[in-house]
C-alpha positions as CSV (number, residue, x, y, z in Angstrom):
1,M,17.4,8.6,-0.5
2,T,17.1,10.6,2.7
3,P,20.6,11.6,3.8
4,M,20.5,9.8,7.2
5,P,23.4,7.3,7.5
6,T,22.0,5.6,10.5
7,L,19.0,6.0,12.8
8,R,21.4,7.1,15.6
9,T,22.8,10.0,13.5
10,A,19.4,11.7,13.7
11,Q,19.1,13.4,17.1
12,E,19.1,10.6,19.6
13,T,17.4,9.9,22.8
14,P,19.5,8.7,25.7
15,A,18.0,5.3,25.5
16,S,19.4,4.9,22.0
17,R,23.1,5.4,23.0
18,R,24.0,1.7,22.9
19,T,25.5,-0.7,20.4
20,A,23.7,-0.4,17.1
21,P,21.6,-3.4,16.3
22,P,22.6,-5.6,13.3
23,T,21.3,-4.0,10.1
24,W,19.8,-7.3,8.9
25,A,17.6,-7.3,12.1
26,V,16.4,-3.8,11.5
27,V,15.6,-4.6,7.9
28,A,13.8,-7.8,8.8
29,L,11.7,-6.1,11.4
30,A,10.7,-3.2,9.1
31,C,9.8,-5.7,6.4
32,A,7.8,-7.9,8.7
33,G,5.7,-4.9,9.8
34,Q,5.1,-3.9,6.2
35,F,4.1,-7.4,5.3
36,L,1.5,-7.6,8.0
37,V,0.0,-4.2,6.9
38,V,-0.2,-5.0,3.2
39,L,-1.4,-8.6,3.7
40,D,-4.5,-7.4,5.6
41,V,-5.6,-5.3,2.7
42,S,-6.4,-8.4,0.7
43,V,-6.4,-11.4,2.9
44,V,-10.0,-11.0,4.1
45,N,-11.4,-11.1,0.5
46,V,-11.7,-14.9,0.3
47,A,-13.2,-15.0,3.8
48,L,-16.2,-12.7,3.0
49,P,-18.7,-15.5,2.2
50,S,-17.9,-17.3,5.4
51,V,-18.1,-14.0,7.4
52,R,-21.6,-13.4,5.9
53,A,-22.8,-16.8,6.9
54,D,-21.4,-16.6,10.4
55,L,-22.2,-13.0,11.4
56,G,-25.2,-12.3,9.1
57,L,-23.7,-9.3,7.3
58,G,-25.4,-8.1,4.2
59,P,-23.6,-6.9,1.0
60,A,-23.1,-3.4,2.4
61,G,-21.7,-4.8,5.6
62,L,-19.3,-7.1,3.7
63,Q,-18.1,-4.1,1.7
64,W,-17.2,-2.3,4.9
65,V,-15.2,-5.3,6.2
66,V,-12.6,-4.3,3.6
67,N,-13.3,-0.5,3.4
68,A,-13.2,0.2,7.2
69,Y,-9.5,-0.9,7.1
70,T,-8.7,1.0,3.9
71,I,-10.3,4.3,4.9
72,A,-8.6,4.3,8.4
73,F,-5.3,3.3,6.8
74,A,-5.4,6.1,4.2
75,G,-6.9,8.8,6.4
76,F,-4.3,8.5,9.3
77,M,-1.2,7.8,7.2
78,L,0.2,11.3,7.1
79,L,-0.4,11.8,10.8
80,G,1.3,8.5,11.5
81,G,4.4,9.5,9.5
82,R,4.7,12.9,11.2
83,A,4.2,11.3,14.6
84,G,7.3,9.1,14.0
85,D,9.3,12.3,13.3
86,L,8.1,14.0,16.4
87,Y,7.7,11.2,19.0
88,G,10.2,8.6,17.8
89,R,10.1,6.0,15.1
90,K,10.5,3.0,17.4
91,R,7.8,4.3,19.7
92,M,5.4,4.7,16.8
93,F,6.4,1.3,15.3
94,L,5.6,-0.4,18.6
95,A,2.4,1.6,19.2
96,G,1.1,0.9,15.7
97,L,2.0,-2.8,15.8
98,A,0.5,-3.3,19.2
99,L,-2.8,-1.7,18.2
100,F,-2.8,-3.7,14.9
101,T,-2.2,-6.9,16.8
102,A,-4.9,-6.2,19.5
103,A,-7.4,-5.2,16.8
104,S,-6.7,-8.5,14.9
105,L,-7.5,-10.4,18.1
106,G,-10.7,-8.5,18.6
107,G,-11.7,-9.0,14.9
108,G,-11.0,-12.8,15.1
109,L,-13.2,-13.1,18.2
110,A,-16.0,-10.9,16.9
111,Q,-19.5,-12.1,17.7
112,E,-21.5,-9.4,15.9
113,G,-21.0,-7.6,12.6
114,W,-20.3,-4.3,14.2
115,H,-17.6,-5.8,16.4
116,L,-15.7,-6.9,13.2
117,L,-16.1,-3.5,11.5
118,L,-14.8,-1.7,14.6
119,A,-11.8,-4.1,14.8
120,R,-11.0,-3.6,11.1
121,A,-11.1,0.2,11.5
122,A,-8.7,-0.1,14.5
123,Q,-6.5,-2.3,12.4
124,G,-6.3,0.4,9.8
125,L,-5.4,3.0,12.4
126,G,-2.7,0.8,13.7
127,A,-1.4,0.2,10.2
128,A,-1.4,3.9,9.4
129,V,0.9,4.5,12.4
130,L,3.1,1.5,11.7
131,A,3.6,1.7,7.9
132,P,5.4,5.0,7.7
133,S,7.8,3.9,10.5
134,T,8.8,0.8,8.6
135,L,10.3,2.7,5.7
136,T,11.8,5.4,7.8
137,I,13.4,3.0,10.2
138,L,14.8,1.0,7.3
139,T,16.2,4.1,5.5
140,S,17.6,5.5,8.7
141,A,19.5,2.3,9.6
142,V,21.1,1.7,6.2
143,P,23.6,4.2,4.7
144,E,22.6,5.9,1.5
145,G,23.7,4.2,-1.7
146,A,23.6,0.6,-3.0
147,A,23.0,-1.0,0.4
148,R,20.0,1.2,1.0
149,A,18.6,0.6,-2.5
150,R,18.8,-3.2,-1.8
151,A,17.1,-2.7,1.6
152,I,14.3,-0.7,-0.1
153,A,14.0,-3.3,-2.7
154,T,13.5,-6.0,0.0
155,W,10.9,-3.8,1.6
156,T,9.1,-3.3,-1.7
157,A,9.3,-7.0,-2.5
158,V,7.9,-7.9,0.9
159,G,5.1,-5.4,0.5
160,G,4.2,-6.6,-3.0
161,G,4.4,-10.2,-1.7
162,G,2.1,-9.4,1.1
163,G,-0.6,-8.1,-1.3
164,A,-0.1,-11.1,-3.6
165,A,-0.1,-13.6,-0.7
166,G,-3.4,-12.4,0.6
167,G,-5.5,-14.7,-1.6
168,L,-3.3,-17.7,-1.0
169,V,-3.0,-17.3,2.8
170,G,-6.7,-16.5,3.1
171,G,-7.7,-19.5,1.0
172,L,-5.5,-21.8,3.1
173,L,-6.8,-20.5,6.4
174,V,-10.5,-20.5,5.4
175,D,-10.4,-23.9,3.9
176,G,-8.3,-25.5,6.7
177,L,-9.5,-23.6,9.8
178,S,-12.1,-20.8,9.6
179,W,-12.5,-17.3,8.5
180,R,-11.5,-16.0,11.9
181,W,-7.9,-17.2,11.4
182,V,-7.3,-14.6,8.6
183,L,-7.3,-12.2,11.5
184,L,-6.1,-14.3,14.4
185,I,-2.9,-15.3,12.4
186,N,-1.7,-11.8,13.0
187,V,-1.6,-12.2,16.7
188,P,1.3,-14.6,17.2
189,F,3.3,-13.0,14.3
190,G,2.6,-9.5,15.6
191,A,3.7,-10.5,19.1
192,L,6.9,-12.0,17.7
193,V,7.7,-8.8,15.7
194,L,6.9,-6.7,18.8
195,A,9.3,-8.6,20.9
196,G,12.0,-8.3,18.3
197,A,11.4,-4.6,17.8
198,M,11.6,-3.9,21.6
199,W,14.9,-5.8,21.7
200,W,16.6,-4.7,18.4
201,L,15.4,-1.3,17.5
202,V,16.9,1.9,19.0
203,E,14.9,5.0,19.4
204,G,15.5,8.0,17.2
205,R,13.6,11.0,16.0
206,A,14.6,13.7,13.6
207,V,12.7,16.7,15.1
208,R,12.9,18.0,18.6
209,G,11.1,20.8,20.4
210,R,8.3,21.0,17.9
211,R,4.7,21.0,18.8
212,P,2.3,18.8,16.7
213,D,0.2,20.7,14.2
214,L,-3.2,19.7,15.6
215,P,-5.4,21.6,13.2
216,G,-3.4,20.3,10.2
217,A,-3.6,16.8,11.6
218,L,-7.3,16.9,12.0
219,L,-7.9,18.5,8.6
220,A,-5.6,16.0,6.8
221,T,-7.1,13.0,8.5
222,A,-10.7,14.2,8.0
223,G,-10.0,15.1,4.4
224,L,-8.3,11.9,3.4
225,G,-10.7,9.8,5.3
226,T,-13.8,11.5,3.8
227,L,-12.2,11.3,0.3
228,A,-11.5,7.6,0.8
229,Y,-15.1,7.1,2.0
230,G,-16.4,8.8,-1.2
231,I,-14.1,6.6,-3.3
232,V,-15.3,3.4,-1.8
233,Q,-18.9,4.5,-2.1
234,T,-18.6,4.4,-5.9
235,E,-18.5,0.6,-5.8
236,A,-22.1,0.4,-4.5
237,E,-23.6,3.8,-5.4
238,G,-21.9,4.8,-8.7
239,W,-20.2,8.1,-9.5
240,A,-23.3,10.3,-10.1
241,T,-25.2,9.9,-6.8
242,A,-25.2,12.2,-3.7
243,A,-23.9,9.4,-1.6
244,T,-20.7,9.6,-3.6
245,L,-20.5,13.2,-4.7
246,V,-21.0,14.7,-1.3
247,P,-18.2,13.0,0.5
248,L,-15.9,13.4,-2.5
249,A,-16.6,17.2,-2.6
250,A,-16.3,17.4,1.2
251,G,-13.0,15.5,1.2
252,A,-11.6,17.8,-1.5
253,A,-12.7,20.9,0.4
254,L,-11.1,19.6,3.6
255,I,-7.9,18.9,1.8
256,G,-8.0,22.4,0.3
257,L,-8.5,23.9,3.7
258,F,-5.6,21.8,5.0
259,L,-3.3,23.2,2.4
260,L,-4.4,26.7,3.3
261,V,-3.8,26.1,7.0
262,E,-0.4,24.5,6.3
263,A,0.7,27.6,4.2
264,R,0.0,29.8,7.2
265,T,1.2,27.6,10.1
266,R,4.6,28.2,11.6
267,E,5.3,24.5,12.2
268,P,3.1,22.6,9.7
269,L,2.3,18.9,9.6
270,M,3.2,18.9,6.0
271,P,5.7,21.6,4.9
272,L,4.4,22.7,1.4
273,K,8.0,23.2,0.4
274,L,8.1,19.4,0.0
275,F,6.0,19.7,-3.1
276,R,8.5,22.2,-4.6
277,L,11.0,19.3,-4.6
278,R,10.7,17.8,-8.0
279,A,11.8,14.4,-6.7
280,V,9.1,14.2,-4.1
281,S,6.2,15.5,-6.2
282,S,7.0,13.7,-9.4
283,A,7.7,10.3,-7.8
284,N,4.5,10.5,-5.7
285,A,2.4,11.4,-8.7
286,A,3.9,8.5,-10.7
287,M,3.3,6.1,-7.7
288,F,-0.3,7.3,-7.5
289,L,-0.9,6.5,-11.2
290,C,0.9,3.2,-11.3
291,G,-0.7,2.1,-8.0
292,S,-4.1,2.9,-9.4
293,A,-3.6,0.3,-12.1
294,M,-1.4,-2.3,-10.5
295,F,-3.4,-2.6,-7.2
296,C,-6.4,-3.8,-9.3
297,M,-4.5,-6.6,-10.9
298,W,-4.8,-9.0,-7.9
299,Y,-8.5,-8.3,-7.4
300,F,-9.6,-8.8,-11.0
301,M,-7.3,-11.8,-11.6
302,T,-8.8,-13.5,-8.6
303,L,-12.3,-12.7,-9.8
304,Y,-11.5,-14.0,-13.3
305,A,-10.0,-17.2,-11.9
306,Q,-12.9,-18.0,-9.6
307,N,-16.0,-16.5,-11.4
308,V,-15.0,-17.4,-15.0
309,L,-12.5,-20.3,-14.9
310,G,-14.1,-21.9,-11.9
311,Y,-11.1,-22.0,-9.5
312,S,-11.6,-22.4,-5.8
313,P,-10.2,-19.7,-3.5
314,L,-7.2,-21.8,-2.7
315,E,-6.6,-22.7,-6.4
316,A,-6.9,-19.0,-7.3
317,G,-4.3,-18.1,-4.7
318,L,-1.9,-20.8,-5.9
319,A,-2.4,-19.6,-9.5
320,L,-1.0,-16.2,-8.6
321,V,2.2,-17.6,-6.9
322,P,4.3,-17.1,-10.0
323,S,3.2,-13.5,-10.1
324,S,4.1,-13.1,-6.4
325,L,7.6,-14.4,-7.2
326,A,7.9,-12.0,-10.2
327,V,7.3,-8.9,-8.0
328,V,10.0,-10.1,-5.7
329,L,12.3,-10.7,-8.6
330,G,11.6,-7.3,-10.1
331,S,12.1,-5.6,-6.7
332,K,15.4,-7.3,-6.1
333,A,16.7,-6.6,-9.6
334,A,15.9,-2.9,-9.5
335,P,18.8,-1.8,-7.2
336,R,21.2,-3.7,-9.4
337,L,20.0,-1.9,-12.5
338,M,19.6,1.6,-10.9
339,P,23.4,2.4,-10.6
340,R,23.9,1.5,-14.3
341,F,20.8,2.9,-15.9
342,G,19.4,5.4,-13.4
343,A,16.3,5.2,-11.2
344,R,14.2,7.1,-13.8
345,N,15.0,4.6,-16.6
346,V,14.4,1.6,-14.4
347,A,11.0,3.0,-13.3
348,V,10.0,3.7,-16.9
349,T,11.1,0.2,-18.0
350,G,9.1,-1.3,-15.2
351,A,5.9,0.6,-16.1
352,L,6.3,-0.4,-19.8
353,T,6.8,-4.0,-18.8
354,A,3.7,-3.9,-16.6
355,A,1.7,-2.2,-19.4
356,A,2.7,-5.1,-21.8
357,G,1.3,-7.6,-19.3
358,F,-1.9,-5.6,-18.9
359,V,-2.3,-5.6,-22.7
360,W,-1.7,-9.4,-22.8
361,Q,-4.2,-9.9,-20.0
362,S,-6.8,-7.9,-21.8
363,T,-7.0,-10.7,-24.5
364,M,-8.4,-13.1,-21.9
365,T,-11.3,-15.4,-23.0
366,A,-14.0,-17.2,-21.0
367,D,-12.2,-20.6,-21.6
368,G,-8.6,-19.3,-21.3
369,S,-5.8,-21.6,-20.3
370,Y,-3.8,-21.1,-17.1
371,L,-0.5,-20.4,-18.9
372,T,-1.6,-17.8,-21.3
373,A,-4.6,-16.3,-19.4
374,I,-3.1,-16.0,-15.9
375,M,0.5,-17.0,-15.4
376,F,2.5,-15.3,-18.2
377,P,0.7,-12.0,-18.3
378,G,0.6,-12.0,-14.5
379,I,4.4,-12.4,-14.4
380,L,4.9,-9.5,-16.8
381,M,2.6,-7.3,-14.8
382,M,4.2,-8.0,-11.4
383,L,7.7,-8.0,-12.7
384,G,7.1,-4.5,-14.0
385,A,5.5,-3.5,-10.7
386,G,8.6,-4.6,-8.8
387,L,10.9,-2.9,-11.2
388,S,9.1,0.5,-10.9
389,A,8.2,0.6,-7.2
390,T,11.7,0.5,-5.8
391,P,13.2,3.4,-7.9
392,L,10.0,5.5,-7.3
393,A,10.3,5.0,-3.5
394,A,14.0,5.8,-3.7
395,V,13.4,9.0,-5.7
396,A,10.4,10.1,-3.6
397,T,12.5,10.1,-0.4
398,S,15.8,11.3,-1.9
399,G,15.1,15.0,-1.7
400,A,13.7,15.3,1.8
401,D,15.5,16.5,4.9
402,A,16.1,14.1,7.8
403,G,13.4,15.9,9.8
404,D,10.8,15.1,7.1
405,A,11.7,11.5,6.5
406,G,8.7,10.0,8.4
407,L,6.3,12.4,6.7
408,V,7.7,11.6,3.2
409,S,7.5,7.9,4.0
410,G,3.8,8.4,5.0
411,L,3.3,10.3,1.8
412,V,4.7,7.5,-0.3
413,N,2.3,5.0,1.3
414,T,-0.6,7.4,1.1
415,S,0.0,7.9,-2.7
416,R,0.1,4.2,-3.3
417,T,-2.9,3.4,-1.0
418,M,-5.1,6.2,-2.3
419,G,-4.1,5.5,-5.9
420,G,-5.1,1.8,-5.4
421,S,-8.4,2.7,-3.7
422,L,-9.4,5.1,-6.4
423,G,-8.2,2.8,-9.2
424,L,-10.1,-0.1,-7.8
425,S,-13.3,1.9,-7.6
426,V,-13.0,3.3,-11.1
427,M,-12.1,-0.1,-12.6
428,S,-15.0,-1.8,-10.8
429,T,-17.4,0.8,-12.3
430,I,-15.9,0.2,-15.7
431,A,-16.3,-3.5,-15.4
432,A,-19.9,-3.3,-14.2
433,A,-20.8,-0.9,-17.0
434,R,-19.4,-3.3,-19.6
435,T,-21.1,-6.4,-18.2
436,G,-24.4,-4.6,-17.9
437,G,-25.4,-6.7,-15.0
438,G,-24.7,-10.0,-16.9
439,M,-23.1,-12.8,-14.8
440,S,-22.3,-15.2,-17.5
441,P,-18.6,-16.1,-18.0
442,E,-18.5,-14.3,-21.3
443,A,-20.0,-11.1,-19.9
444,L,-17.7,-11.1,-16.9
445,T,-14.7,-11.7,-19.2
446,E,-15.6,-8.7,-21.3
447,G,-15.7,-6.5,-18.2
448,Y,-12.5,-7.7,-16.8
449,A,-10.7,-7.4,-20.2
450,L,-11.8,-3.8,-20.5
451,V,-10.3,-3.2,-17.0
452,F,-6.9,-4.4,-18.1
453,R,-7.0,-2.4,-21.3
454,T,-7.8,0.7,-19.2
455,G,-5.0,-0.2,-16.8
456,A,-2.6,-0.4,-19.7
457,G,-3.6,3.1,-20.7
458,V,-3.1,4.4,-17.2
459,L,0.4,2.9,-17.0
460,L,1.4,4.4,-20.3
461,G,0.2,7.8,-19.0
462,G,2.4,7.1,-15.9
463,T,5.3,6.3,-18.1
464,L,4.9,9.6,-20.0
465,L,4.7,11.5,-16.7
466,M,8.0,9.8,-15.5
467,L,9.8,10.7,-18.8
468,V,8.7,14.4,-18.6
469,W,8.8,15.1,-14.8
470,L,10.9,12.5,-12.9
471,P,14.5,13.8,-12.2
472,R,16.9,12.2,-14.7
473,G,19.7,11.5,-12.3
474,A,18.1,10.9,-8.9
475,P,19.1,9.1,-6.8
476,A,22.4,8.7,-8.7
477,R,24.1,6.4,-6.2
478,A,21.3,4.0,-5.5
C-alpha cells in the first residue's frame, strides 16, 4: 500500500498538529462515507415505480434517476481524488459529504422530475469528491502492513455491503414510508458522519505549492462523463445508433486529448508515470474487468427474483442478505490470507470462486428454488468478490508515491465504477437480445442465464490477466 504511516506524516497543516484521533474512529468515518456513496448507486432501483407514479416521469426519465448519479460520480472521480491531494483530504471529505447530504435532502423533497434529476447529479458530484478521500484517509491513518490490509478489507466489505443492502434498504423504506425516504435517510446519517469527521479527522495533504491542472481536469471530467453517458445510452438505444456511438467516440477522443495534454503538462492532474507502475496499471485493469461482471450480479439477481420468481421488492432484498454477508466474510478473510499466499494468489482465488458462482447461477430455471437458484450461487459470487477486491485495492495503491495517493484512490474507484457501468450496459443488451422482447418467465430466465454465463467468461479473462500481469509479490506485507 501507499507508504504513508499516518495522515500526519504527510505534510501537515498547522491545524493538524494535535493529538492523533483513534484509528478506529478514522476507519469508521471513512467506511461510513463509502457506505453512503455505494448505497445510493442501487437503493433507488426499487423506488422507481413509486417515483414514476408520484412525479410523472416516463421510462427515459426513470433511467436518468439512476444514470445522473452514475455519470457525475464517474466523471468527477479523478478530479475529486486529486483535489484531496492538493487541498486536503479532510476538507474534501467534508465538502463532498456536505454536498451529498444537501442533494439528498433536495431529492427527497423534489416536486418535479427535473428537481430529482438535478439532485441526483449533485449527489454524484458530492460522491465523486467524497469517495477517493475515504480510501486515502484510511490508508494514511493506518501503518502499512497487516493492520492496513485489515482496514482496507473493512472498507471493501462496507462498500460491497452498501451495494448489496440497496435493495433491502430501499424495499423497507418504500414499503414502510415512501420513495422519498430512500434519499431522505441520507440526511441524518450524513449529518452524523459530518459531525464525527469535523471532530475526529485531522487535515493533511501530500502536495504543497502545486497549481491545479485545470485543462487536464476539464478534459478528464468531460471525457469520462461523455463516455459514461454513451455507455448508459446503450440501455435504451442499443450499440449501433448515433445516440450511442457519438458520445462514445467523443468521450474516447476527449480522453485521448487528456492523455496528450498530461504528457506535456509540467504539473499534470494524472502523471502518466503511474501507468508505468505495473502494480497500478495491472490491478486497475483487473478491477475494471471483475467489476464489469460482479456489479451486474445484484441487478440481475433482483430482476430474476421479482420478475421470474414473483418476489416483492422487500422479499428480493431479504433473499440477497446471505450474499451480502458473504462479501463481508470474503473481504475480512482476504487480509488474513494475503500474508501467507500473496495478494495475487488471493485475488485469483476470489475471481475463480466468483466465476464458479456465476456458472452455477447460469443454470437457473423459471421455477427455481431459493436455495439453489439464489442463495448458494449468490454466496459463491459475493464471497469471491470480497476475496478479490481487497488484494486488488491493496496492489493498486502499493506502488504510488504519497503525493499521488488521492489520485490513485480515485483511479481505483473510477475503474470499478466505469467497469460496472459498462458491464451493466453490455449485459443488459445481451439479455434483451436473448429474450427477443419476450416477457414470459421462461424468456426472461434465458436472458438472465446468458448474462451469468457471459459474466463467468469475463471473470475467467480477468483471472488470466491477473496471472500474467499482476505483480507476484505485491504487497508482500499486507
